[in-house]
N, C-alpha and C positions, 0 to 999 in steps of 0.2 A: 925709270928716268923721266922727269917731268919735261914738258915742252913749253918753252917760254917764247912769247912774241914781244920784241922791243920795237916800238914805233916812234921814230924821231926823224925829222926832216934833215938833221945834220948827220950825215952818214958816219963820220968818224966817231961821234958820240955813241951812236947805235952800236958800232963795231966794238967800242971799248966796253960797253955794257955786256955785249955778247961774250967777250973774252973773260971778263971778271966773273960773270955768273956761271959760266961753264967751269971756271977754275975753282970758285968758292963753293958752289952748290951742286956741281955735278949734273947740271941741267943741259938739255939740248936747246939751243937758242937760235931762233930765226929772227930776221929783221925786216922792217918795212920803212920806207922813207916818206910815205904819204898815207892819207886816210883810205883811199880806194884800194890800195895794195894791201893794207892791213885787213880790211873787210873781206877781201878775196881770200886771204890766207885763213881767216876765221871760218869762212864758209866751207873751205876745202879741207882743212887740216884739223886734227884734234889737239887743241891748245889748252894747257892747264892754267896759264896765267898770262896777262897782258900788262906790259909797262908802257904807258901811253903819254907822250908829250902833249901838253895842252896847247902850247904855242907853236902852231904850224901854219904856213900859208895855205890859202885855199880852204879845204875842209880841215878845220882845226880839231883838237881833241874833243871838244864839246859835241861837235857834229858826229864824230865817230861814236861817242858814248850814246847819243840819241839813237843812232842807227843800230848799234848793238842791241839796245833795248827793243827797238821795233822788230828786229829779226828774231827775238827770243833767245839770243845767245846768252848763256848763263856763266860763261867763263869770267872769273874775277879779274877786275881791272884795277891796277895801281896807277894813278896819274902822277906825273911829276912836272915841275916847272922850275925854270931858272930865274924867274922874276921876283920870287919871294912874296907874291901876292896870294896869301892864303885864303882870302875871300873867294877867289876864283877856284881854289882847290875844294873849298867847302861846297861851292856850287856844283862842282863835278861829283862830289859824294852824293848830293841830292839827286843827281841824274843817274846814280847807280854805281859809281866807283866804289871799290871796296875800301880804299884808303889812299893817302897821298904822301909823297916824299919830296924833298928838295934835291935838285941836281947836285948840290954841294955835299949831300950826305955821303959818309964813307960807304964803300961798296959792301963791307961786312953788314952794315945796317940795312942796305937794300936787299941783300941776299936773305937776311932774316925776315924781312917784311914779305918777300916772295914766298918763303917757306910757310909763314903764318897764313897768308892768303890762300895758298893751296890746301893747307890742312883744314882751315875753316870751311872752305867750299866742299871738301871731302866729307866732313862731318855733317854739313847741311844736307848733302845728297843721301847719306846713310840714314839720317833721321827721316827725311822725306820718304825714302824707300820703306822704312819700318812703318811709318804712319800709313802708307799705302797698303802694305800687307795687312795691317791691323784693320784698316777700314774695309778691305775686301771681304772680310768675314762679316756677315750680317747677323751671326749668332751671338748676340750681346748678352753679357752677364758674367758676374764674378763668382757666383756661387759654386759650391762643390758639384752640384748637379749639372750645371752647364759646362764645367771643366771636364767632367766625365763624358758628357755628350760630345764635346769637341774631340776628345781623345778617341772615342769610339768611331767617329766619322773619319779621323785621320788613319785609323787602322783599316777601315772597311773600304774607303774611297779607291785605293789603287787596285782593288780586286774587281774584275768586271762582272761578277755575279750579280743577280737581282737583289734588290734591297727592299724590305718592307718597313715603312716608317709608320709608327703608331703614335697617336697623341690626340688630345682633345681638340675641338675646334678652336682656331685662333692661336695655337701654340707655336706656329711657324714651321709646319711640315714642309712647305715648298722651299723655305729658306734652307732647310736641311738638305733637300734634294739638290738645290743649286750648289751648296757647299760640296756635296759628294761629286758633282760634276766638275767643279772648279779644281778639286784636289785629285781627280781621277786621272786616268791615263790619256784622256782625249779632251782636255779643257778647251781647246780651240774648236772642237766640233759643235754642232748645233745642240741647243737645249730646248726641248719642246714640252710644254705642259698641257695636258688634256684633263679636263674635269669630266670624269665619267658620269657623274650625276647630272650634268647639264646637256648630255648628248641625247637627241631624240631617239627613241628606241628603234625606229625603223631606219636610222642612219648610222647607228653605232658601228657596224661592220665596215661601212663605206668610209667613215671618218678614220678608223684605225688602220684598215688594210687597203683602202683605195678601191677603185672600180674602173672597169673599161666602159667605153661608149656602148650604150644600149643594154647594160647589165640589168637595169630595172627602169621602170617608168620615171622619166625625168633625167636620166643619165645621158645628157646630150653630148657629153665628151668624156674623155678619159681623165682620171684624177688620181694623184698619188695620195696614199694615206699617211697617217702619222708616223708609222714605222719607216716608210721610205724617206719622209721629210727629216726624220731624226737620225738617219743612217750616218754612222761615224761619230755619233754623240750619245746623248741621254734622252730617253723618253720618260717623262714623269706622268704617271697615271694616278691622278688624285681621285679620292673617293672611289677606290677600286671596288668597294663593297656594293656599289650601285650598278656595276656592270651586269647586264642580263646574262643568264646562264648560257644561252646559245653562243654569245660572244666570248664567254669564258673558255669554252672548248677550243675555239679558234686561237685565242690568245695563248693557251697552253701549247698548242702545236707550234706557234711561232717561236715561243721560248725554247722549245725542245729542238726544233729543226733549224732554227736561225734563218728562216726564210719565210716570206710572206707571199700569199697569192691574192691578187686583186679579185674582187667580185667580177665574174664574167670572163676571167682569164684562165688559160690552160696551163701556163708555165709559172712556177714560183720564181721569186726574186730573192737572192741572198741579201741579208741585212746584218750589219754589225751594230747593234744598238744595246746600250746598257739600260735596262728597265728598272725604274725606281717607282714603287707603288706606295700609296699612303691611304690611311683610313682612320676614322675615329670610331669605327664600329668593332664589335667583338666578332672577328671572322671565325673563330672556333665555334661559337654559338651558331653563327650563320651556317657553318658546315653541318652541324647537328640538325638544324632546321631545314636543310636542303636548299638554302639560298645561295650557297657558295660551294664551288667544287673543291673537294679535299686535295686532289692531286695538284690543282692550280695553287692552292695555299702553300703546299709543300715546295712548289717550284719558286714561289715568290719570296718565301721567308727564309731563304738561304742565310741572309743576314737580317736581323731585326734591330732597328734603331727606335728607341722610345724617347719621345720628346716630353720632358717634365712640364706639368702645368705650372703656371705662375704662382699659384698659392703654395706650392711645395718648395718654392725658392724665394721667400719673402725678402731676403737680403738683396735681391736683384731689383726690387721694385723701384727704389729711389734712384738707383743708377740708371735704369731704363727710362724713367720719367725725365731725368735730366738730359739724357741723350735725345729722346724724342722732342723735348722742349727746344733744344738747340736746332734740330733738324727742321722742325715746323717753323720756327722763327726765320730760318734761312730761306725756306721754301716760300713763305708768305712775304718775305722782304721787309720784316719789321725788326725793330731794335731788340737785342737780346733781353730775355726775361728770366727771372729766377723764381724758384718755389719758396714760399714762406714755410717756416718750420711746421706750423700747424697743418698746412696743406700737404706737406710731405708725409706727416704722420697719418693723415686721413687716407692718403693713397696706400701707405704701407699696411693699414689695418683693414682694407677692403678685401673681400673674398676673391674677386676676379675669376669667378667660376663660369660665367657665361661665354665670354670670348677671349679670355686670357690676355695675351700681349696685344692682340688686335684691339681689344676694348680699352686697354691702357693708352694706346696711341690715340684712339678717338677722343678719350677724355682730355688728353693734353692738347689736342688740336682745338677742341671746343673751348678750353680754358684760355688759350692764346687769343682767340677771337673775342672773348668776353672781357678780358683784362685790359683796361685802358692804360694803366701804368706799367712799370717794369717788374712788378711783383705779382705772382699768381697766388691768391689767397683762397681760403676755404669757400668763400661765396662764389668763386668762379668755377667750382667743381659741381658736378651733378648732385642734386639733393639726395638721390638714392645711395650715394657713395657712403654716407654715414649710416643709413638704415641697414645696409647690407653687410656691415662688418660682422664677422663671425664671433661666437663666443670663444675666447682664447683657451678655454678648457674643454671645448666641444670635441666630439669624436670625429668631426668632419675635417679637422686639421691634422696633418702628420705630426709625429713627435718632434721632428726637427723644426717644423714651423712653429709649434707651440713653444719650444725652448727658445728659439730666436726671438719671438715676440715677447716672452717673459723677460728675457735678458735686456732687451731694449727698454722695456718699461722700468726695470730696476735702475738701469744706468741713467735714463732720462729723469726719473724722480729724484735721484741723488744729485744730479747736476742742478736741477731746479732748486733743491733745498740749499745748495751752497752757491747759488747765483752764478753757476757755470764756472766756478773756480776749480780748475782741474786738479791742482795739488790737494786741496782740502777734500774734494770729492773722492780722489783716489784713496786718501787716508781713511775716510769714512767707510769705504767699501772693503778695506783691508788689503788693498793692492800694494805691491812692493814700492812703486813710485808712480809719478804722473805719466811716465812713458808707457807703462803698462795700460793705463786707462786710455791714453791716446790711441794705442794699438787696437783696443777693443772698440773705441768709437769709430775708427776707420773701417774695421770689419763690419760693424753694424750700420755704417754710413750715417752716423749721428753728427749733425752739425747744427749750430745755433742759427735759427731762421732770421 
């Protein structure tokens, strides 16, 4: 049952609306005879729709609308008037009113307008919630590889066991760790990221496990380590392959015993921490070479998540570039820009072997700075982007990448021959109809620049 607020300084009119709306729409209706009383109800109660008289003494309907906006109240407001002055009603719509009606309207029409306003508001909230959920995931991409990655994360996240994330530099391993935390059993707990490769060797154990005052030279006070700081949440150990062997032994003990002992302390502290480790190194080879403990590897790789490199999902490149372009323009406070077709093709043809997604983001940021107009062209991209393009038949590309690249080239060439006439192009390619070609173009993200 929806809750409706009717605001009218003429009490009999408000009561009539209350009676008719409860009879026709099955709503629960409350009334107010002035602006301050209406605002008090909106602050206190959960109201689904407001019917507001514009013509009231003292604080009129316009002032109530302005105050609703200032307070961030999103309840839809339908304004009504008995003067027939629709210019004033349009002014109210510009102030945020959902719609307007005349007091002379039949009550059936009023009840229908209320139902529509409530439904539109409900749909807007659902869309906003969906956009929020989609935006929460930083793992962008429409390729099959990224779909599989998100599915794997969804299965692994609820289980509190350790996770080992494997992937090349710049593929987004920390984003995967944050997604595991967000979808895990303790999303409101702390998320702490530690780069093991950046820790000074003589302070590794102190940083991870903490220390007591006087535990070593320079320990002038007690300090909690990363495990204590992340208690009740997730500890992300990036570049785990760089952890010294001595610290590896203590890390193994913490994982097995679920307790940590500060340097210089006698008693352990119980910790409940989900450990997620990441590496771009071959830990099996490091085990064989004596650089990594085999028992620690077995303890860490209970679940293994592999992040695909960007070159193995070329169909995501244009999509990511567009998303990064929008993000960078917003962050820099500049007008939106778009990628020219040739620039998009140059991005899609590059190897992206050095820093993967991170490099693509940096390229887009550089292009936004260099482009004076609203279009990013090839000249705004780094010169090496053309020279580094791989041979489409080379062995360094996966079969899927080669097939996708070849398919793009075939479709683009056909479109150019027929001046981007979709129907004629579809016929020349032997497709059933133009809809089949449009579907292929969407899958390959082919658009006329």
